[in-house]
C-alpha positions in Angstrom: 25.0 -18.1 -15.4 21.5 -17.4 -13.8 18.9 -18.9 -16.2 16.2 -16.6 -16.2 12.7 -18.1 -17.6 9.2 -16.3 -18.3 6.7 -18.0 -16.4 4.0 -16.0 -17.1 2.2 -12.6 -18.3 -0.9 -10.8 -16.7 -2.8 -9.1 -18.4 -6.2 -6.7 -18.3 -5.0 -3.4 -17.5 -5.6 -0.7 -20.2 -2.8 1.7 -19.3 0.6 2.2 -18.0 1.0 -0.2 -15.0 2.9 1.7 -12.6 3.6 -0.1 -9.5 3.8 -4.2 -8.8 4.1 -5.4 -5.3 3.9 -9.0 -3.6 1.7 -10.1 -0.6 3.6 -11.2 2.3 2.6 -14.6 1.6 3.7 -14.9 -1.8 0.4 -15.9 -3.4 -1.2 -12.6 -4.0 0.1 -10.1 -6.4 -1.1 -6.7 -6.5 -1.0 -3.8 -9.6 -2.0 -0.4 -10.2 -2.3 1.5 -13.5 -3.3 4.6 -14.9 -6.1 3.1 -15.7 -7.7 4.0 -12.3 -7.7 1.1 -11.1 -6.0 -1.8 -8.7 -5.9 -5.4 -9.4 -5.0 -8.2 -7.2 -4.1 -11.7 -9.0 -3.9 -15.1 -7.6 -0.3 -15.7 -9.5 -0.7 -19.5 -9.1 -4.1 -19.6 -11.1 -3.0 -16.8 -13.2 -6.1 -15.2 -12.7 -7.3 -11.8 -11.1 -9.4 -12.0 -7.8 -10.1 -8.4 -7.5 -10.3 -5.4 -9.3 -10.7 -2.1 -7.9 -12.2 0.0 -10.3 -13.7 4.0 -10.3 -17.0 2.9 -10.9 -17.1 0.2 -8.1 -14.6 1.0 -5.5 -14.4 5.0 -5.8 -10.5 5.0 -7.1 -10.9 8.4 -9.1 -7.4 9.1 -10.4 -4.0 7.4 -11.4 -2.8 5.2 -9.1 0.8 5.5 -8.4 1.9 2.9 -5.6 0.4 -0.3 -4.0 1.7 -2.0 -0.7 0.8 -5.0 1.1 0.9 -4.5 5.3 3.7 -6.3 6.2 2.7 -6.4 9.8 3.6 -9.6 11.8 1.3 -12.2 12.5 1.0 -11.5 16.2 -0.3 -7.7 15.7 -3.2 -9.3 13.6 -6.2 -10.8 15.0 -8.1 -12.6 11.9 -7.0 -15.1 9.6 -8.2 -16.8 6.4 -7.2 -20.7 5.9 -4.8 -20.5 8.8 -3.0 -17.4 7.1 -3.7 -13.6 8.1 -6.0 -11.7 6.2 -4.6 -9.1 3.6 -4.5 -5.4 3.9 -3.8 -3.4 1.4 -3.0 0.6 0.8 -2.6 2.4 -2.7 -2.1 5.8 -3.3 -3.4 7.9 -6.3 -3.1 11.5 -8.3 -6.2 12.6 -6.3 -3.6 12.7 -3.6 -5.8 10.3 -1.0 -4.4 7.0 0.4 -7.1 4.0 0.2 -6.6 1.2 2.8 -8.2 -2.0 1.2 -8.8 -5.4 3.6 -9.6 -8.7 2.4 -13.0 -10.2 3.7 -12.8 -14.2 3.8 -15.8 -15.9 1.6 -18.0 -12.8 0.9 -17.4 -13.0 -3.2 -18.5 -15.6 -5.2 -18.0 -19.2 -4.5 -16.4 -18.3 -1.0 -13.1 -16.5 -2.7 -11.5 -13.4 -2.0 -13.6 -10.6 -1.0 -11.8 -7.0 -1.1 -13.2 -3.5 0.7 -11.9 -0.1 1.0 -12.2 0.2 4.8 -10.2 3.7 5.2 -9.3 6.9 2.9 -6.9 9.3 3.8 -7.7 12.7 2.4 -6.7 16.1 3.1 -3.4 15.4 4.4 -1.4 15.4 1.0 -1.3 18.4 -1.4 0.2 16.9 -4.6 0.0 13.1 -6.2 1.1 10.6 -3.3 4.1 8.5 -5.2 4.6 5.6 -2.7 3.5 4.1 -0.1 5.3 1.7 2.4 4.1 -0.4 5.6 6.5 -0.8 8.2 6.1 -4.8 9.4 7.7 -4.1 12.7 5.2 -1.4 14.1 2.3 -1.3 11.3 3.0 2.1 10.9 2.3 3.8 7.0 4.7 6.1 5.4 3.8 8.2 2.5 5.7 9.7 -0.4 4.2 13.1 -1.9 5.0 15.6 -4.7 5.0 18.1 -2.1 7.9 17.5 -0.8 6.7 15.9 2.0 7.2 12.6 4.1 4.2 11.3 6.5 3.7 8.6 8.6 0.3 7.2 9.9 -1.0 5.0 12.7 -3.9 3.0 13.0 -5.7 3.8 15.9 -5.9 0.3 18.0 -9.0 1.2 19.3 -10.8 1.5 16.2 -13.1 -1.3 14.3 -10.9 -3.6 12.6 -13.3 -3.9 9.7 -13.5 0.0 9.9 -10.1 1.3 10.9 -9.2 4.7 12.1 -5.8 5.9 10.7 -4.4 9.4 12.3 -1.7 11.3 11.0 1.2 10.6 13.7 4.5 12.4 12.2 5.1 14.4 9.2 8.3 16.1 7.5 6.8 18.8 5.6 9.7 19.9 3.1 11.6 16.3 3.5 13.4 17.5 0.4 13.4 20.1 -2.3 11.3 18.5 -4.6 8.8 15.6 -5.1 9.3 12.6 -2.5 9.7 9.5 -4.8 9.7 6.5 -3.0 9.9 5.6 0.8 11.4 2.4 2.3 11.1 1.4 6.0 14.4 -0.9 7.5 13.3 -4.2 8.2 15.5 -5.0 11.4 15.2 -1.4 13.0 12.0 0.0 14.0 11.1 3.4 13.0 14.3 4.1 10.3 13.1 5.2 7.1 14.5 5.9 4.0 13.2 8.6 1.4 14.5 9.4 -2.4 13.5 12.5 -4.6 13.7 14.5 -7.4 16.4 16.4 -6.1 18.8 13.6 -6.3 19.2 13.2 -2.5 18.8 10.2 -0.2 17.5 10.8 3.2 17.5 8.4 6.3 15.0 9.5 9.0 14.0 8.1 12.5 10.5 8.1 13.3 10.3 7.4 17.1 6.9 8.0 19.3 7.3 10.1 22.3 7.3 8.0 26.0 
């Protein structure tokens, strides 16, 4: 029999919490809520280390999903205390996706400091319900209430602290109703699963032209 033990409860959000995700390192947890905020928690210390709110970070609407970049170490140039710096994407009812990046030693006491370094706007026409990073390629997929699936890629020549993401591929009518979730295959690059209110699960292959 498996024994289940409650270790802690993290409190702070003022409304429904819609999504939770672990950082690849396992020491950080990101959450988002209908209170229009994104929180990053250091679980071992049971404290929040960063809160993104409308007043300070431009989170203007209910946040639906959060996802840490899973990109393998060799693709990242910056490290913090022997590990890679964090990169996080969040999606919202305001039809945007925000990219957040960790900067070392800029917060009080040299602790974590997170900043919004890019906002993807004008690509989605309804709520963006989910985001997912491909750990093999670094591509970012989104699931949208406009029935579409989109894949974004970072311009490799852009400034790491001010990255530019471009729309690499899209399926405007991926499903007959809202697309709720996207998930990359962890072993095969470009293989993406999506699910929808239409009751279907679809498998897609995104492949760059040679």
